[in-house]
N, C-alpha and C positions, 0 to 999 in steps of 0.2 A: 832501446836508452844505453849510452856508456856506462862504467863501473861509478865513473866520480860522479855523472847527474844520477846515480840512484842511491848512490850515500848520499848525496845532498836533499835532497826528495824526503832521503828518509830522514835526514836528522832537521829537516822544514817539520814534519809531520810529528814528530816528538817536540819542538818547538810549539807548534798551534797544541798539541794535548797541553802541556806545562800550563800555556794560557788561560786554556784553559780553568784547569786546577788552581788555579790561582783567582780569576774571577771570581768562580763562585766560592773560593774561601773569602773573600773582603767582601762579596754583597752580603755575606753570613748566612749564603745557603744552606738549607736543610730541606731531606736528610742531605745525603753526600750523593756523588755522581755516581752511576755504575760501573768501576772496573772492568767487567768485561766489554760496557761500550768503547772505555778509555783505551782499551785492548784494540779492540778492531777498529779505532779513529789511528793509532799509531801505524795502522796498517793496509788499510784503504789508499788509492793512492788519487787524493781527490784533484790532481793535479790533471788527470786523464780526463776529469770529468766536466775541465772548463780550458778547453784546450787553447783558448784562444787568451788567453790570462799569463803572466809571463809567472815565474815559478814560484820568485817569492810573493805575488799577489793573490796563486789559489791556497796560500799557506796561511795568510795573513786574516788577521779574527774578525772580519765582515764579512758582508755576502761578498759576492762574485752572480754580476747578472750574465741571464745568457741570452735571453732578450728582450726588445725596448717596443716603445708600439711608435708610431709615427713623429710623436710631439716629445721624445726620449723617457717615458715613465715606464719602467722596470714590468714587465708582464710576468717574468719569473727567473729565476736564482739561484744559486746555490745557497741554502741556507746560510749563515754563519755561525763558526761549529760550537759557541758556546750554544746557541740557541739548538740543533743536531746533539750533540751533546744530554742538555736537560730533558728534550723530549721525549730521548729513544732509552734515558734510565728511567723517568716514570712510563713508559708501556714497558721494562722488563719483558725483555723477548725472551723468551728458553728456548734451546733445542728445539725439534721438530715441530714447531710451531705453524700454522697457517698467518701469514703476516697479509694483511692489506695496505697498503699508500695508496692516500689521495694525493693527487698533487706531484707528479715524478718531477718535476724539477731537474736538474743536471743529469738525474738518477745514485748519483753521491750516494744518498739519504738507502737508497734499494739495494745498496752493493751491501752500505751496515749491515742492513737487517738481512740479507743473507748469509753473512758473515755469521750473525747470531745467531738465527734460526739452524746453521748447519744442513747437513747434506742429507738429512729426513726433515729440513722443512720445505715452505712452498712460499715465495714471496711474489705476489703478484704488485704492481705498484696501474695507477691508471689518471689520467690526464686529459682533458678533453681539446687539447694544441695538438693537432695535428704536428708542428715543429717540433714542440719540445718532446715529442715521444719517440721524433724520431732521432735526435741529437741525444737521449736517453737511453735510448736503444743501443746507437753508435756508440756512447761512451761507456756501458757494462760490455758490450760485446770486445774491446778493446781492453779493457779493466780486468776482464777474466771472471766477469759474471756472467755468462751466457746461458744460464738456468734461471734468472729470472725473468718472471712473464710481466709484457709492457704491452697496455693497452691505452687505444684510445677509446674514450667514451667520455662521460657523466658519471662523476665520483661519487653523485649525489643518489644515483640508480645501484639499484639492487640485479647486484652479477647472477645470472643463472646457474641455481643448483650449487652455491656457496656458501659456506659458511665460515667464519675468520677465530681465530685465537686471541688474534690484536688486531687494531685496526689506527693509525695513527692517521692525521690530514696536515698537510701542508700546503694549508690555503685557509681564509680566515674567514670562517661562518658567521654568520647572524644569529642564524638557527641548525636545528640539528634534526637534518635526515632520518624518517624514520629506521631505513633500508639499513644503518649504518647498526641500530640496536638490535632489528629484525635479526641481521646476518649474524651479528655478533653471539657466539658459546653462551652459555650459563656461565659466568663465571667470569669471561673474557673482560679485556681491557679495551678503551678506545682510547687516545689522548691526541686532544683537537684542541685549535685555538679557537677561544669562546667569546664573542664581542658582548659585551653586559654593558649598558649605562652608557653608553661615550668609554669604555676600554675594552681592553681585548686581555685575555689569557691565557695561562696553559693549562688547560683538564686535565686531567687523569682521572677516568669515569671509569667503574665496578660494574658490570650489568645482573643488576638481581631480576627476576622475573623478567616482568615488562617494563623495570624502572632502571635508570644508570644516576647511581651515586660516586659522589668525587670523592677522591682518596689522596690527589693532590692539586692545591692549586697556585701557580706563578705567573709571575708576568713576561707578558711576550704577546708576540700578534704576525700576523702577515698579508699578504696584496688581499683584498675581502674578496671572498669568495661571490658567483654569479649566481644566479640562477631562482626556483621558485621558492619563497619563502626567507631569501635573502637579503632581500630591502626594506628594512622596518627601521631604518637611522633617520632621523627627521634632521635638519639645523636649516635656520635663520639665522641672519642678523638684527641684533639687539640695538646695537649703536651707530651712531652717523658715519658714514664710510669705512663701513663693514670692522669697526676697530674692535669690535667682542661680538662673537659667533658663538651661538648654543646649539646645543645638538643631544635630543633629544630619541625615545623608540617612539613609534606606533602605539603601543597600549598608552602610552603616558596622558593624560590630562594637558597639556602643556600648551595654551597659546602667544605663540611669540609677541604679536601685535601688543599685550597686556604688559611684557617687560620690554618693549623699543622706549630707550632712554630711560631705567630704572635705574643704569651707571651713573650717570648723569646727576642723582638723588644724591645730598649726604653720607657719606659710611657711617657706619656702623662696626666699630673693631673690637672681639669678644676674643680674649685671650682661655687656654685649654690648662693652664701649669703642668701642659706633658711636653718635656724635652727628646733636643735629637741629638746627637752625635752628629760631628763634619762626617760625611761620605755615609751614613746612618739611612737606610730607604726606610720612608714614610707612607711608600704606596699603597699598606698594608688597612689605611686611611679607607680608603678608598673603597675595599673590599666592606670596611665596616661599616658604608653605606649604603651596599646595594638594600638593607629590611628600607630603606627610606624610598616609598611612592614617588618623591619631585626629585630623585636623585637623576644631575644631567651633566652634561659636560659643561667647559664654557672656554672658548680660548679669547685671551686678552692682549690683545697687542701691548708694546713698550710704552707707548704715549699714554696709556690707559691707567699703567699701573702706580699704585702709593710708592710714594718715596720712602717709608718707613716699614713697610709691609707688603712686598710683592705675593703674585699667584704662587701654590707651594708648589706646584709643577707646572713650564714652564710650557710646553705644549699644552695639550688640554687637562685644565684640572675640575676637579668633582665639584658641583654646585649644588645646592638647593634650592628649586623654584617652591612658590604657589602661588598663585594670580598674578598679583602685580609688583611681586618682591623678589627675591634673591638673597644668597650668602653663598662664596667659595672659601675654601681653603684658602691660607695663607698662613706663610713664613718668616719668623724676625729674627735676623744674629740678633744674640745675646752677649756672641766672646764669651771667655773664658771657661772654666769646668761643664757649665750648662751647651754651651752650643747655639742652640737653636731654636725657638721657641714653638707652637703649632698654635692655628689659632686659628680664625674667621671673619669673612669681612662682609655686615650683608646691607641690601641697598632698600629701600623701597619701607610703604608701611608695618610689615611686618616681618625686615630683614632682620632684625634684632634677636627674633625669635628662634628664625632660620641658624643665624649664627650660633645662638647656643647649645640647639639641635646636632649639629655638626663638632661642638667643642664636644659634647656628650660622647660623640661617638670616638673622637680622639683619645678622653680618658678611658672610654673602654678596650678600645686596641693597644694604649699604654700599660693597656697590667698587663695583656697576653701580645705583646709583638707578635708570635710564632704561629699565633693559634688562627686557621684560614678557616675560613665558612664550609658549611656544606654544601654543595650544591647538589641537586637531586632533579632527572629530566624525566617529566610523566609524560608518556602518551598523551594528543591535544585534547583527546574526551574525555580523561579524566576528570571528575568531578571534584571541585575545591575542596570537599569534607575529605579528600583523602591525600589532599596534599598536607607535608609537612613546611610548617614555616609560613615566608612571605614570600607571595605567587606574585611573578614574573611572566608573563600572557607573549608566548610567538605563535605564528600560526600554526607552527607542526609540531612543537614542544611546551609545555608547561613546565617553567623552572619554580622547583622548592628551595628557598635560604632560610639555611636556619647558621646559629653558631651555637 
């Protein structure tokens, strides 16, 4: 690498990190990003891990794909710098710690982990795809991180005779494999995306005995994980020509046939009296609704949108269902200092009642907008009497949700 190229990539790294800091400030993110993580990101050469990308793209804000399927779906990538900074801040790696990464990707995050854990630490990254493992090995060697252990294998399975101080997951599980809890030391930390009722969150868990308890919950997601216990999400169209699709989980009592055509019924709009400013996130309302047994996700094509009140979240919107009724989160522009008002639109015989319930959650969220839920993961055989809060059942884990 010539001196001019070295200067260029150092400047681009610094600019990349500055943009991450600006993004975090603009989103109102709390707590702050870890300064050791940001310092590592200013040092580790991301472009080495995405050699097919030009220098500018290597330090751009988005993902950089490293492997595609035959139909051009992204199978593996270097994660967006903002997500890397957020998850590593949640993980809080200390010098000397033993760290497991599930999902090697480009190898970039493993290099950062190696920097954060120091010369007395140990980093192991696991990926099920041999091609990805090969690329990560090459990049780590070239970038100067030969001590990172790269294994081709199932990241959901326990590695023999290992225990970890930190585990970070760079794929999107629907359920939490027991091996992650069992091989994490007591007091150790697991940071993972977790798919919950149609949405995905970045959750930092700490192990306390046989349970994992969340210490931080942020918005974010990854390519879905495959394997046993990871296929619990269901979906079905509930309007003609697939103009609306409902998503729910296998433990929920949802009959999509009863909801087919419900969006053609007269809407009932209910407003919460809670307002958000332009660019202010209201995604926390979805988290507030996690205690609802009928919480699902709804995708609605634009032709079904109400001209005066659109779905609050464009891709997947939180919705409550009960038999042949549905209600979903909506937002309306008011203009002036109040900005936007949050509410709900209901359809079907009990649509207005479901809309009222959504508005109750909106008001609860509005009073404590920064307060996340506590998510506790219990072993699958834990009796309900020993679980705090609303229970979400998955094959490998039982989750307790409390506020």
